[in-house]
C-alpha positions as CSV (number, residue, x, y, z in Angstrom):
1,M,0.0,0.0,0.0
2,T,1.3,3.5,-0.9
3,V,1.5,6.2,1.5
4,A,-1.1,8.1,-0.3
5,E,-3.4,5.1,-0.1
6,A,-2.8,4.6,3.6
7,C,-3.7,8.2,4.3
8,E,-6.9,8.1,2.3
9,A,-7.9,4.9,3.9
10,Y,-7.3,6.3,7.4
11,M,-9.4,9.5,6.5
12,R,-12.3,7.1,5.6
13,E,-11.8,5.4,9.0
14,L,-12.0,8.8,10.8
15,E,-15.3,9.6,8.8
16,A,-16.7,6.2,9.7
17,R,-15.9,6.9,13.4
18,N,-17.6,10.3,13.2
19,L,-14.6,12.2,14.8
20,R,-14.7,15.9,15.3
21,K,-14.2,18.2,12.3
22,S,-11.2,19.7,13.8
23,T,-9.5,16.3,14.2
24,K,-10.1,15.4,10.7
25,A,-8.7,18.8,9.6
26,S,-5.6,18.2,11.6
27,Y,-5.1,14.9,9.9
28,R,-5.5,16.5,6.5
29,T,-3.0,18.9,7.2
30,L,-0.5,16.4,8.6
31,F,-1.1,14.0,5.7
32,R,-0.2,16.6,3.0
33,Q,3.0,17.1,4.8
34,L,3.7,13.4,5.2
35,Q,3.0,12.8,1.5
36,A,5.1,15.7,0.5
37,F,8.0,14.3,2.3
38,A,7.4,10.6,0.9
39,R,7.5,12.1,-2.6
40,E,10.7,14.1,-1.9
41,S,12.5,11.1,-0.4
42,G,11.4,8.6,-2.9
43,T,9.4,6.6,-0.3
44,E,6.3,5.2,-2.1
45,A,5.2,2.4,0.1
46,V,3.9,3.1,3.6
47,K,6.0,0.0,4.9
48,D,9.2,1.8,3.9
49,L,8.4,4.7,6.5
50,D,10.7,3.4,9.2
51,R,12.0,5.0,12.1
52,E,15.0,6.5,10.3
53,A,12.8,8.0,7.7
54,I,10.4,9.5,10.2
55,S,13.3,10.9,12.1
56,R,14.7,12.7,9.0
57,W,11.2,14.2,8.4
58,R,10.9,15.2,12.1
59,E,14.3,17.1,11.9
60,R,12.6,19.4,9.3
61,W,9.7,20.4,11.7
62,D,10.3,24.0,12.8
63,C,6.9,24.4,14.6
64,A,6.4,24.8,18.4
65,H,7.1,21.9,20.8
66,S,3.4,21.7,21.6
67,T,2.5,21.3,17.8
68,Q,5.3,18.7,17.5
69,A,3.7,16.8,20.4
70,K,0.3,16.9,18.8
71,R,1.8,15.7,15.4
72,L,3.4,12.8,17.1
73,R,0.3,11.8,18.9
74,L,-1.8,11.8,15.6
75,L,1.0,9.9,13.9
76,R,1.0,7.3,16.7
77,A,-2.7,6.6,16.2
78,F,-2.4,6.5,12.3
79,F,0.6,4.0,12.4
80,S,-1.2,1.9,15.2
81,H,-4.0,1.4,12.8
82,A,-1.7,0.7,9.8
83,R,-0.2,-2.2,11.9
84,A,-3.4,-3.5,13.0
85,A,-4.5,-3.3,9.2
86,A,-1.3,-5.2,8.4
87,W,0.0,-2.3,6.1
88,I,3.2,-2.2,8.2
89,R,5.0,-4.7,10.5
90,E,5.8,-2.3,13.2
91,S,5.2,1.3,14.0
92,P,8.1,3.6,13.2
93,L,7.3,5.5,16.3
94,V,7.9,2.7,18.8
95,G,10.5,4.3,21.2
96,V,10.0,7.7,19.9
97,R,9.4,10.3,22.7
98,R,7.5,13.4,22.6
99,P,9.1,16.7,23.5
100,Q,8.7,18.2,26.8
101,V,5.9,20.7,26.6
102,D,5.4,23.5,29.1
103,A,1.8,24.5,29.7
104,R,0.8,27.8,28.2
105,P,1.0,30.4,31.0
106,T,-2.4,31.8,32.0
107,M,-2.5,35.5,31.3
108,P,-5.8,37.2,32.4
109,L,-6.5,40.8,31.7
110,S,-7.1,43.2,34.4
111,T,-10.3,45.2,34.7
112,D,-8.5,48.4,33.3
113,E,-7.3,46.3,30.3
114,V,-10.8,45.1,29.6
115,R,-12.2,48.6,30.0
116,A,-9.5,50.0,27.6
117,L,-10.4,47.4,25.0
118,L,-14.3,48.2,25.3
119,A,-13.4,51.9,25.0
120,A,-11.2,51.4,21.9
121,A,-14.2,49.5,20.3
122,A,-16.8,52.1,21.4
123,H,-17.6,53.0,17.7
124,K,-17.4,49.5,16.4
125,P,-20.4,47.6,17.7
126,K,-19.5,44.3,16.2
127,E,-16.0,44.2,17.8
128,Q,-17.4,45.6,21.1
129,A,-20.1,42.9,21.2
130,L,-17.5,40.1,20.5
131,L,-15.1,41.3,23.1
132,L,-18.0,41.4,25.7
133,L,-19.0,37.9,24.4
134,L,-15.4,36.6,24.9
135,R,-14.9,38.1,28.3
136,Y,-18.3,37.1,29.8
137,S,-18.8,33.6,28.0
138,G,-15.4,32.2,28.2
139,L,-15.8,31.0,24.6
140,A,-12.8,30.4,22.4
141,I,-12.5,32.7,19.3
142,L,-13.6,30.0,16.9
143,D,-16.8,29.4,18.8
144,A,-17.5,33.2,19.4
145,A,-16.9,34.1,15.7
146,T,-19.3,31.3,14.6
147,L,-21.9,31.8,17.3
148,R,-25.5,31.0,16.0
149,R,-28.2,33.2,16.9
150,D,-30.4,30.2,18.2
151,A,-27.6,29.4,20.7
152,L,-28.7,32.4,22.9
153,Q,-31.9,31.3,24.9
154,P,-34.5,33.5,26.3
155,G,-33.4,34.7,29.6
156,G,-29.7,35.1,28.4
157,D,-28.5,31.5,28.7
158,L,-26.0,30.6,25.9
159,V,-26.2,26.8,24.9
160,L,-23.8,25.4,22.4
161,R,-21.2,22.6,21.7
162,R,-17.6,23.6,21.5
163,A,-16.2,23.1,18.0
164,K,-13.0,21.7,19.5
165,S,-14.0,19.3,22.2
166,G,-17.7,18.7,21.2
167,E,-18.4,19.3,24.8
168,L,-21.9,21.2,25.8
169,V,-21.4,24.6,27.1
170,T,-24.2,26.4,29.1
171,V,-23.3,29.9,30.5
172,A,-25.5,32.7,31.6
173,L,-24.7,36.1,29.9
174,P,-25.0,39.5,31.6
175,D,-27.8,41.6,30.3
176,V,-25.3,44.1,28.7
177,V,-23.8,41.3,26.6
178,V,-27.3,40.1,25.3
179,A,-28.1,43.6,24.5
180,A,-25.0,44.1,22.6
181,L,-25.7,40.8,20.6
182,D,-29.2,41.9,20.0
183,A,-28.1,45.2,18.5
184,L,-26.4,43.2,15.8
185,E,-29.7,41.9,14.3
186,E,-29.3,41.4,10.6
187,P,-32.4,39.8,8.7
188,G,-31.7,36.6,7.2
189,R,-28.4,35.9,9.1
190,D,-28.1,32.8,11.2
191,H,-25.0,33.8,12.9
192,Y,-23.8,37.1,14.8
193,F,-20.5,37.6,13.2
194,W,-20.3,35.0,10.4
195,T,-22.0,34.7,7.1
196,G,-21.8,31.0,7.1
197,R,-20.3,30.9,3.6
198,S,-16.6,30.6,4.5
199,E,-14.8,27.9,6.6
200,P,-15.3,28.4,10.5
201,E,-11.4,28.7,10.7
202,T,-11.5,31.6,8.2
203,A,-14.1,33.4,10.3
204,A,-12.1,32.8,13.4
205,K,-8.9,34.2,11.6
206,Y,-10.8,37.3,10.4
207,W,-12.2,38.2,13.8
208,R,-8.8,37.4,15.5
209,E,-7.2,40.2,13.5
210,R,-10.1,42.7,14.0
211,V,-10.0,42.5,17.8
212,R,-6.1,42.5,17.5
213,R,-6.4,45.9,15.9
214,V,-8.8,47.0,18.7
215,A,-6.2,45.9,21.2
216,E,-3.4,47.7,19.6
217,A,-5.4,51.0,19.5
218,A,-6.1,50.3,23.2
219,G,-2.4,50.1,23.9
220,L,-2.4,46.5,25.1
221,Q,0.9,44.5,24.6
222,G,0.8,40.8,23.9
223,F,-2.9,40.6,23.3
224,H,-4.7,37.4,22.1
225,P,-8.4,36.6,22.2
226,H,-7.8,33.7,24.5
227,R,-6.7,36.0,27.3
228,L,-10.5,36.9,27.6
229,R,-11.2,33.3,28.0
230,D,-8.4,33.2,30.6
231,T,-9.9,36.2,32.4
232,F,-13.4,34.7,32.5
233,A,-11.9,31.3,34.1
234,V,-9.6,33.3,36.6
235,E,-12.4,35.6,37.9
236,L,-14.7,32.5,38.6
237,L,-11.9,30.8,40.4
238,L,-11.1,33.9,42.3
239,A,-14.9,34.0,43.5
240,D,-14.5,30.6,44.9
241,V,-16.1,28.7,42.1
242,S,-14.9,25.1,42.0
243,M,-12.6,23.8,39.5
244,G,-15.1,21.3,38.3
245,D,-17.7,23.9,37.6
246,V,-15.1,26.1,35.8
247,S,-14.2,23.2,33.7
248,T,-17.8,22.6,32.6
249,L,-18.3,26.3,31.9
250,L,-15.3,26.2,29.8
251,G,-16.4,23.2,27.9
252,H,-13.1,21.1,28.6
253,S,-13.5,17.4,28.1
254,S,-11.6,16.9,31.3
255,V,-11.1,18.7,34.7
256,A,-7.4,17.9,34.3
257,T,-7.1,20.2,31.3
258,T,-8.6,22.9,33.5
259,E,-6.2,22.0,36.3
260,R,-3.1,22.1,33.9
261,Y,-3.9,25.8,32.9
262,Y,-5.6,27.3,36.0
263,A,-4.4,25.6,39.1
264,P,-2.5,28.5,40.3
265,W,-5.6,30.6,40.4
266,N,-7.7,28.0,42.3
267,L,-8.4,30.2,45.5
268,A,-10.1,27.4,47.4
269,R,-7.0,25.2,46.9
270,R,-4.7,27.9,47.7
271,E,-6.6,28.6,51.0
272,R,-6.8,24.8,51.8
273,L,-2.9,24.4,51.3
274,G,-2.3,27.6,53.3
275,L,-4.2,26.2,56.3
276,I,-2.3,22.9,56.1
277,V,1.1,24.6,56.2
278,R,0.0,26.9,59.1
279,R,-1.1,23.8,61.1
280,V,2.4,22.2,60.6
281,H,4.1,25.6,61.7
282,R,2.2,25.4,65.0
283,R,3.8,22.3,65.6
284,D,7.3,23.3,64.7
285,P,9.5,23.5,67.8
286,L,12.0,25.9,66.2
287,L,9.2,28.3,65.3
288,L,7.8,28.1,68.9
289,E,11.1,29.0,70.2
290,V,11.7,32.1,67.9
291,T,8.2,33.4,67.8
292,P,8.0,36.5,70.2
293,K,5.9,36.0,73.3
294,K,2.8,38.1,73.4
295,P,2.0,40.3,76.7
296,P,-0.7,38.7,78.8
297,G,-4.1,39.7,77.5
298,T,-3.1,40.1,73.8
299,A,-4.1,37.8,71.1
300,A,-1.4,35.1,70.5
301,T,0.4,35.0,67.2
302,A,0.6,31.5,65.9
303,P,4.1,30.2,65.1
304,G,4.9,30.8,61.6
305,E,2.7,33.9,61.2
306,A,5.2,36.2,62.7
307,G,8.0,33.8,62.6
308,L,11.6,34.6,61.6
309,A,10.6,37.7,59.6
310,T,9.9,39.5,63.1
311,H,12.4,37.8,65.2
312,H,15.3,39.9,66.2
313,V,18.5,38.8,64.3
314,P,21.8,40.0,65.8
315,K,23.6,42.5,63.4
316,A,26.5,40.2,62.9
317,N,24.2,37.4,61.5
318,R,21.9,39.6,59.3
319,R,23.8,38.8,56.2
320,A,22.9,35.2,56.6
321,Y,19.1,36.0,56.7
322,A,19.2,38.3,53.7
């Protein structure tokens, strides 16, 4: 079986399994690159794509480590299927390890930054409505840019399935966001920001550029629409909303995904860990020794709360504590 035939057969398998459109699009892009490499290297049969050939191809990748990891995950599934179908004897990815990928840092916007964005879009009702939607729905730009009008229910509840994960999202929108969307009423249009005639990814790219220009006018550095999604999630966590509920509102397929990106902002967890450490401090004999004694009738300071920071340190030894 040729490389091209194997790729085509696997695409039919993905169609039969009714996988997400985004997954199939990722495979189409990957297979175009794989087939181009096979032609350049003179590798016609899929069985000739051994570990050495895949390593040579991998050396050409100049994408981010996270993208490389995703490619290897997709390839692993493809070659596993090829082995099960007897197209190859062994997967060329056996023993190949993915690159170490650091989780993307969470970068929520401050209230002043969101205020500056909305002010810069004051005379651009579509951009302002989209920015409000992104901030108060937690939607990704693809879902927001292709949002259907019938996704907004009476009462202000937004109900839709995420394009990326297929997970159901239900989130209550503030009245001001609903009003901004209602003001975009256009007869005959099924979507708020999209004609429905282009590819969804094209619409997302178009609106990503439009809001980037608004951010530029607002003087925001390093802006990306996903930062509004981060802001939505972080504000919920700081309001003591559970990680599980935030995961559901974001449309993540797993709480582990939410934890990976937003664990540092989990207020309930931070407070719980703080209490655990303070209990241990109260039993620490050194802290009991160095914590200043309170005069009778005053509230006692728990060991570790004043601790070494308030304990008198002789001048000769201060450098050691610096």
